[in-house]
N, C-alpha and C positions, 0 to 999 in steps of 0.2 A: 396599579399593579395588575398584571394579567393573572387570572386564577389558573392554577395548574390543571391539566387535562385529567379526566376521570381515572385513566390508567395509572397516573402518577400518584393518585390518592389511595389506590388499592394496597392492601397489605401484601407484601411480596412473598406469597406462599411458594411460588416457583423457586425463589432463592433459598428458602428453607429446605425444600426437597433437594435442590442441587447441592446445597451445603452438606446435607446428610450423606448424599452419595459420595461427595469428595472426602468427607470424614471417614467413610467406610473404606474407600480406597487407600487413604493414608494409613489407616489401621492395618490393612493388609500389607502395605509396604513395610511398615515397622515390624509386623509379626512374621512375615514370610520373606525368607532370604532371597527367593527368586525375584519377587517384586522389587526388593531393594537393589539387587544386581541390575535388573532392567532399568530402573530409574537412574542409577549411577552411570550406566552406559548412555542413556538418552540425554542426560544432562550435558554431555559433551557437545551435543548438537544444538543446544539452546542458544549458545552464542552466535552460531552461524545463522539460525533462524532470525534472531533479533537484528543481526548485522544486515542480512539481505532485506528484511522488511523496512528498517529505518532508512537505509541507503537508497533503495529503489523508490520508496515513497517520497523521500526528499527530492530526488532528481525528477520524479514524475510530477511533483507539485510545481517545480520550477518550469518544466517543459509545458505542463498543462496550462499554467498561467500565461505563458508566452503564446500558446495556441489560442487561448480565449481572447487575449488582446488582439491577435491577428484576425480572429473572426469578427471583431468589432471595429476593425480598422476601416478607414475611409478609402483604402486602396482595394480595388476589386481583386487584383491578383493575390494579395495576402489573404483575403477572405476566402477565396476559392481554394487555395492551397491548404489552408488550415482545415476547411470543411472536408476536403478530400482525405486528408490524414485521419481525421476523426471518424469519418464514416467507414473507411476501409479497415482501420485497426480494430474498431469496435465490432466488426463483423467476423473477426478471426478468433477462434478459441485460443485461450491463453496457452494451453499446452502445445498447440500447433505452432504458435508464435515462438515459444521457447525453443522448440526443435529447429524452426526455421532460422532464428537468430543464431543459435549455437553452431549449426552446420552449414549455413548458407551465408548469412550476413557477416558473421565473424571472419571467415576466410576472405571475404570481399574487403572488409575493413582493413585487415592486415595487408592485403595486396595494395590497396590504395595508399596506406601509410608508407609502405616500402617504396612505392613509386615516387613519393614526395621526398623521402630522406636519402635514398640511394644516390641520386645525383649530387647530394651534398657531402657524400663520403661517409655517411653513417652506416653502421652495420645493420643489415635488414632484420626485421622481426619475423619470427616463425609463428605459424598459426597456433601451435600448442603453447606459445608464451602467453596468449590470452586465455586465462584460466576459465574453466567451466563455471566457476563461481561468478566471475564478472560477466560472462555471457548470459547467465541467468538474470543477473541484476539489470543488464541492458534490456533484456526481453521484457521483464516486469515493468521497467521504466517506460518503455515504448507503449505497452498495453495500457497501463493505468493513466498515462498522460492523456489518452483519448477520453477516458471517463471524467477525469478531473477537469479537463478543458470545458466540458459541458456544465459542470458544477460551478466553475468560476464564471463562465459566461452568463448563466442564469442569475447568479448572485449579483453580478455587476449590473445586469439589465433591470434588476428589481429596485435599484435606487431611483427615486423620483427624478425626472428630468429637471424639475425646478431647482433641485439641490445643485445639479451640475451647472445649470445656467447662472445660478447665484454665484458659484465659485468663479465662473468665467467673467462675470461682471466685476468681480473683485480683482481681476487681473492675474489670477493664479495660473502658473504654467501647467501644462498637462500632467507632468509627473507629480506636482504638488496637489493638483486636484484629485488625482488617483489616491495618493498616500493619505491626504488629510480629510477628504470628503467622501470619495466613492468607496474605497476599500473598508473603512471602519463600519459603514452602514451595511455593506454587502456581507461582511463577516458573519453577522447574525443569521443570514439566510444560508450562507455557505457551510457553517459549522456542522449541522447535523449530518448532511450527506458526506461531507469531508471526513468526519469521524467514522461514519459507517464504512466508507471505502478503506480507511486505515485498518479497521478490524477485518475487512474482507481480504486485505493484503496479507495479514498475518496467516490467514487460512490458505490463501493461494500460494504463499511462499513454500508450502509443502510440495508444490508441483516441481520445484527444482530438483527433487529427488530423482526424477526421470533422467536427469543428466549425471547422476551419481554424486551430487553435492551432498556432503555429510551433514545434513540438517537433521532435525528430530525424526522426520518420517523415514529418511534413508537409513538412519541408524536403527530405527524400529524394524525396517524390513530385513536388515542384515542380522539383527539380534534374533528375530523370529525364525529366520532361515537356519540359524545355528543351533537354537535350543528347541525348536519345534513347539514352543509354548506360545502359540499365536494369541490365545485368549488373554493371557496375562500381559503379554507385550503390548498388544494394541489397546488394552485397557489403560495402560500407563500413557501411551501416545495420546489417546483421546483426552485423558485427564489433563495433561500438560496444555494442550491446545485450549481446552475448555477454561482452565484457570486463567490463561492469558486473555482470551477473547471476552469472557464474562467480566473480568476485572476492568478491561478497557471500556466495555459497554456501560458498566455502572459509573465509571468515572466520567464518561462523556455525557451520560444522562444527568448526572449531578451538575456538571458544568452548564448544560442547557437550562436546568431549573434555576440556577443562580442568575443566569443572564435574563430569563423571563422575569424574575423577581425585581430586577433592576430597571425594567421597562416602565 
């Protein structure tokens, strides 16, 4: 059994302080009608934030895994195309990518779709039919796929070559080798950065507010602009994000500890 790192054996004083701050804010929400009204308004955007995060991260994981496999392919063209995607997308700020996808890529996609379906007699699609919510999800998917591709690639390459050669000697097909031998071993390496990127996605989902998507951040901006109580409003916004991200981080840390204990 691998002993836990020193930081995992420390008493979590930081968590006590964070819990005290959260308890104070909860008290203010209960005792102050303004805080309660702000929370009730922002809670309407929680579903959008969760939907954007889970949908975009799921799609990004699938695309990232495909890119990682392409980078490890024996075909030069696939390797170079996947590398080109990863290097270019990782170099673009996510907020710039959001705007580019929303106002450049989306109209192009609609035009390409119409070019395919109009000869078949179907009614053409309008650009505004592709909602800003889905444009934001597409942009986050494209952005995070480039990061997840590197995580998957590194995890797969961490598997000892002897394990793969042994699977080949047993006559396992490539898909079975990946599913039964490679991925289960790579998962232990992939999990920590994969979980960290999911937490980062929760925070980066707030960027969709620049497109007017009614997530927590956008509703916070609208609420603060209406009541001019910026301190109270953004206190609640920050508290919601902190509760989500800290809870996810603690759950992931606990999962990593359990996996280390099983080694």
